[in-house]
C-alpha positions in Angstrom: -0.5 -0.1 0.1 1.7 3.3 -0.9 1.7 5.6 2.2 0.8 9.3 2.5 3.1 10.6 5.3 2.9 14.4 7.0 7.4 13.8 6.4 9.4 15.2 9.3 7.6 18.5 10.7 10.7 19.5 12.9 10.7 22.8 15.0 13.1 24.1 17.1 13.7 26.8 19.3 16.7 28.6 20.7 16.7 31.5 23.2 19.8 33.7 23.7 20.6 34.8 26.7 23.4 37.7 27.4 25.3 38.8 30.3 24.7 42.1 31.4 28.0 42.4 32.7 31.3 40.8 33.6 30.5 36.8 34.0 31.7 35.7 37.9 34.1 33.5 37.9 32.9 30.4 39.8 31.1 27.0 40.3 30.2 25.4 37.0 26.4 24.8 36.0 25.6 20.7 36.6 22.6 19.1 38.0 22.6 16.2 39.5 18.7 15.8 39.1 17.5 13.4 36.8 14.0 14.0 35.4 11.1 13.1 36.6 9.7 10.2 35.0 5.7 10.2 36.3 5.1 13.5 37.6 2.5 13.3 39.6 -0.3 16.2 38.4 -3.7 17.1 38.8 -5.8 17.2 35.3 -7.3 20.5 35.8 -3.9 21.9 36.0 -3.2 19.7 33.0 -6.0 21.4 31.3 -5.5 25.0 32.5 -1.6 24.4 30.7 -3.0 23.5 27.6 -5.4 25.9 27.4 -3.1 28.7 28.0 -0.6 27.4 25.5 -3.5 27.2 23.0 -4.5 30.8 23.5 -0.9 31.9 23.1 -0.4 29.2 20.0 -3.5 31.9 18.4 -1.9 35.3 19.6 1.4 33.9 18.3 -0.1 33.3 14.6 -1.5 36.9 14.8 1.5 38.3 15.4 3.7 36.8 12.7 3.6 38.2 9.2 0.5 37.9 7.5 2.1 37.2 3.9 3.0 33.7 2.8 3.5 30.5 3.7 3.6 29.7 7.3 4.6 26.5 9.6 5.6 27.0 13.3 5.5 25.2 16.8 3.3 26.9 19.6 4.2 24.1 21.8 7.9 24.1 21.0 8.0 28.4 21.5 5.9 27.7 25.0 8.3 24.9 25.7 11.5 26.6 25.5 10.1 29.6 26.9 8.9 27.7 30.0 12.5 26.2 30.7 13.4 30.4 30.7 10.7 31.4 32.7 12.0 29.1 35.6 14.6 31.5 36.4 12.4 34.8 36.1 11.0 36.9 38.9 9.3 40.2 39.7 7.8 42.0 36.7 9.9 39.9 34.2 8.0 36.8 35.5 4.7 38.6 35.8 5.0 39.8 32.2 6.8 36.7 30.8 3.2 34.7 33.0 0.7 36.9 31.0 2.0 37.0 27.3 2.5 33.0 27.2 -1.2 32.4 29.4 0.6 30.6 32.1 -1.9 30.4 34.6 -0.1 27.8 36.9 2.1 29.3 39.6 5.7 28.2 39.1 6.3 25.2 41.4 3.0 23.8 39.3 3.9 24.8 36.2 7.0 22.6 35.1 5.8 19.4 36.3 2.5 20.0 34.6 4.8 21.2 31.2 6.8 17.6 32.1 3.6 15.6 32.5 2.3 16.5 29.4 5.4 16.2 27.4 5.9 12.9 28.6 2.6 12.4 27.6 2.7 13.8 23.6 6.0 11.5 23.2 4.2 8.4 23.9 3.8 6.3 20.9 0.7 4.1 20.0 0.4 1.2 18.3 -0.9 2.3 14.5 -4.5 0.8 13.3 -3.0 -1.0 10.2 0.0 -3.4 9.7 1.6 -1.5 6.9 1.4 1.2 9.0 3.9 2.9 11.0 3.4 4.0 14.6 3.1 7.8 15.2 7.0 9.2 16.0 6.7 12.1 18.2 10.0 12.8 19.8 10.6 15.8 21.7 14.2 17.1 22.9 15.5 19.7 25.6 19.0 20.9 25.8 20.9 24.1 27.5 24.5 25.1 26.7 25.9 27.3 29.5 28.6 29.3 30.1 31.1 27.4 31.9 32.4 29.8 34.1 29.3 31.6 35.1 27.6 30.7 38.5 23.8 29.4 38.2 21.5 28.9 40.8 21.2 25.2 42.0 17.4 25.5 42.3 16.9 26.5 38.4 19.2 23.6 37.2 17.7 21.5 39.2 14.1 22.8 37.8 15.0 22.5 33.9 16.7 18.8 34.6 13.7 17.3 36.9 10.9 19.1 34.7 12.2 19.3 31.0 15.3 16.2 30.8 17.4 19.6 29.3 20.8 18.8 30.3 23.9 21.5 31.0 26.6 21.4 28.7 28.9 23.3 29.7 30.8 26.5 26.7 33.4 28.7 26.6 31.5 31.1 25.2 33.5 33.6 26.5 36.4 32.4 24.5 34.9 30.0 21.7 31.3 30.9 21.1 31.8 30.0 17.3 32.8 26.4 18.0 30.0 25.9 20.6 27.9 27.5 17.7 28.1 24.9 15.7 28.2 22.2 18.4 24.4 23.2 19.0 23.9 23.1 15.1 25.3 19.9 15.2 22.6 18.7 18.4 19.8 20.6 16.3 21.3 18.5 12.9 20.8 14.7 14.9 17.1 15.8 17.1 15.4 16.5 13.8 17.0 13.7 11.7 19.3 16.2 9.2 16.4 18.0 8.2 17.6 21.6 10.1 20.6 22.4 9.5 22.1 25.5 10.5 19.8 27.0 12.9 22.5 29.2 14.6 23.6 31.7 11.6 27.3 33.4 12.2 27.5 36.0 14.5 24.5 34.8 16.3 26.4 34.3 19.3 29.3 36.3 21.0 31.3 36.6 24.4 28.3 38.0 26.2 26.4 34.7 25.7 26.0 33.3 28.7 23.0 30.6 28.0 21.5 29.1 25.2 18.3 27.0 25.9 17.0 25.1 23.1 13.8 22.7 22.4 13.5 20.5 18.9 10.5 18.9 17.7 9.5 15.6 15.0 6.6 14.5 14.0 6.7 11.9 11.6 2.8 10.3 11.5 1.0 8.0 8.6 -2.4 9.0 7.5 -5.1 6.8 9.3 -7.0 6.7 5.7 -4.5 6.7 3.3 -4.1 8.2 -0.4 -3.2 6.5 -3.1 -0.9 7.9 -5.4 -2.4 6.5 -8.2 -4.9 9.2 -7.8 -3.1 12.3 -7.5 -2.8 14.5 -10.6 -2.1 18.1 -11.1 -5.1 20.7 -11.0 -5.0 24.7 -10.9 -4.5 26.4 -7.2 -5.4 29.8 -7.1 -3.4 32.6 -5.5 -4.8 35.5 -3.4 -3.6 37.5 -6.1 -6.4 35.9 -8.5 -3.4 34.1 -10.4 -2.8 30.1 -10.6 -0.6 27.4 -10.0 -0.8 24.3 -10.8 0.3 21.7 -8.2 -0.1 17.8 -7.6 -3.6 17.5 -5.8 -4.0 14.0 -3.9 -7.1 12.9 -4.2 -10.1 10.5 -1.6 -13.4 9.3 -0.7 -13.3 9.4 2.8 -15.7 9.1 6.1 -14.4 12.1 7.9 -14.8 14.9 10.5 -16.1 18.0 8.3 -17.9 21.5 9.0 -19.4 24.0 6.5 -19.5 27.4 8.6 -20.2 31.0 8.2 -17.3 31.6 5.1 -15.2 28.5 5.4 -15.3 24.5 5.6 -13.0 22.1 7.8 -12.0 18.9 7.8 -9.8 16.8 9.9 -7.8 13.8 8.7 -6.3 11.6 11.7 -3.3 10.2 11.6 -2.4 6.7 12.7 -3.3 5.4 16.1 -5.9 8.0 16.3 -3.6 9.8 18.7 -3.7 12.7 16.3 -5.4 15.0 14.0 -4.6 17.9 10.9 -7.3 20.4 11.0 -8.0 21.7 7.7 -9.7 24.9 7.3 -10.7 26.6 3.8 -12.1 30.0 3.8 -14.3 30.4 0.7 -13.1 32.2 -2.1 -12.7 36.3 -1.5 -12.5 35.4 2.3 -9.1 34.2 3.4 -7.7 37.4 4.4 -10.5 38.4 6.4 -11.0 34.9 8.3 -7.3 34.7 8.6 -6.6 38.2 10.3 -10.0 37.1 12.9 -9.1 33.6 13.5 -8.7 33.6 16.9 -9.2 30.6 19.9 -12.8 30.5 20.5 -13.4 30.3 16.8 -10.9 27.5 16.7 -12.1 25.7 19.3 -15.7 25.8 17.9 -14.4 24.5 14.3 -12.9 21.4 16.4 -16.3 20.9 18.9 -18.7 21.3 16.0 -17.2 18.7 13.0 -19.5 16.2 12.6 -18.9 12.0 10.7 -19.8 13.5 7.0 -18.5 11.3 3.7 -16.3 13.5 1.6 -14.7 13.7 -1.4 -11.3 15.2 -0.7 -8.7 17.0 -2.6 -5.7 18.2 -1.0 -2.4 19.8 -2.4 0.9 18.2 -1.5 3.4 20.7 -0.5 6.7 21.2 1.4 8.2 24.6 3.1 10.6 25.6 6.0 9.6 28.9 7.6 12.5 30.4 9.9 12.7 34.2 11.8 12.9 35.7 15.2 10.1 36.2 17.3 12.1 39.0 19.8 10.0 42.0 18.2 6.9 39.7 18.4 7.2 38.4 21.6 7.6 42.3 23.1 4.6 43.8 21.3 2.7 40.9 23.0 3.7 42.2 26.7 7.4 40.3 27.4 9.1 43.6 27.4 11.4 43.4 29.6 13.1 40.6 28.9 14.5 41.4 26.2 15.7 44.8 27.6 19.4 44.9 29.9 18.2 47.0 32.0 15.2 45.7 33.5 15.2 42.4 32.8 15.4 40.1 36.1 16.4 36.3 35.5 17.8 36.4 38.9 16.2 32.7 39.3 18.8 31.7 37.4 22.0 33.4 38.9 20.9 34.9 42.3 21.6 38.2 40.7 19.8 40.8 37.9 22.8 40.2 35.0 21.5 38.4 31.7 18.5 39.2 29.6 17.2 37.7 26.4 19.0 39.0 23.6 17.1 36.9 20.9 14.6 34.2 20.1 15.0 32.2 16.8 12.4 29.6 15.6 12.8 27.8 12.7 10.4 25.0 11.2 9.8 22.4 8.1 6.3 20.8 7.2 5.9 18.4 3.8 3.0 16.4 2.5 4.0 13.5 0.7 3.8 10.4 -0.5 5.6 7.2 0.3 6.7 3.6 0.1 6.1 2.5 -3.5 5.9 -1.1 -3.0 3.5 -0.9 -1.1 1.6 1.2 -3.4 1.0 -1.5 -5.8 -1.3 -2.8 -3.5 -3.4 0.0 -2.4 -4.6 -0.1 -6.0 -6.0 -3.7 -6.1 -7.6 -2.9 -2.5 -9.2 0.3 -3.4 -10.1 0.1 -6.6 -13.5 0.1 -7.7 -15.6 -0.5 -11.0 -17.7 2.9 -10.3 -17.7 6.1 -8.5 -19.2 6.2 -4.8 -21.5 9.0 -3.9 -20.4 11.5 -1.7 -22.5 14.2 0.4 -19.3 16.7 0.1 -17.3 17.4 -2.6 -13.9 19.4 -1.1 -11.0 20.6 -3.3 -8.5 22.4 -1.6 -7.8 24.6 -4.7 -7.3 27.8 -3.0 -5.6 29.2 0.2 -6.0 27.0 3.7 -4.7 26.7 7.5 -3.6 24.0 9.0 -3.5 22.9 12.7 -2.0 19.5 14.1 -3.0 18.5 17.5 -2.8 16.2 20.0 -6.3 14.0 20.1 -5.8 13.0 24.0 -5.1 16.5 25.5 -5.8 19.2 23.0 -2.4 20.0 22.7 -2.0 22.4 19.0 1.9 21.1 18.3 1.9 22.7 14.6 0.1 25.7 13.5 0.1 27.4 9.9 -1.0 28.3 6.4 -0.6 27.5 2.6 -1.4 30.4 0.1 1.0 28.7 -2.5 2.1 24.9 -2.2 4.7 25.2 -4.8 
């Protein structure tokens, strides 16, 4: 059977913490704590965390440039900033909590992140013999200046709740080799799909810590497409022109919603633990719908879709997004963290001597068909002698929005838009 897969959706994010002054020559950053693999966390705390993360996801979506294709992982951003928030104090801590919708106090927030992270990474057995298990790998790591003094409580918190090992580095004298080391780690964690995350000149001798989160996602569709039913069709761009795109086709019984000015479908992945929701605004309505999309609208779509027989046409696409997030985060309310005179990360060092100098986010996503040998079996199994009738015929031949989410927790893992699949 020919498999249609969401190929590696890779997201990682780094925060660069720079020194406001000279680094004290004292202890080496290190934690002997192990990650807590069975955290005791109340269900209400998990719900509060997920709701807050998803609210931040929509805030970030609206703050990013409105033009062009987009993919990002709000969960990756929340995780990386969650680690940083563990060391924030005073007004810096309050601004971060408000911006990121962290409603839980620190002593409950980080165990909740740990519990959610571990639950998401659990693999599930697929429903078919020809399907591979869904893969969701989440990795956190920290590089710290070897001569800089960090508060043990902070090191223990990120070790217990994020599994983040402290990699000692000589940022003061050899930041360039450290940059390459971080990029190599990123490449390995993302199956070589993200190369050179940190560009030249992104680190300098004032860098004291780099916190990195990487997410790798790969899954087969629960109901796979047949490559023999993929053919080129026109895709209508926002400027009125068209491009030819390879459009996959399949009839299926899936959640569907006809809303006010849009249609939406949900495609489950093997194991039925995660899904991609595709929201297709009506012609000439994409920009208005996209600008107005909020948490209430998105949750309403998720809860209102009903199983329907749909003849679906879905374009294949592959693209990468990368951007800095410092401006967006400051405009959303996280101002002090980026101000060397106001930032308070004394929970990391005991002193107000650190600030965030930059935030980098990079993501890759592809929808593709793979597994040529299995394709022939698919043709025999799904081949019919007459065309069945479907209640809905939806060809996604115009710009659309997509969301990849965990079905059990509701956590949004990836989100974006496709305005031009080629």
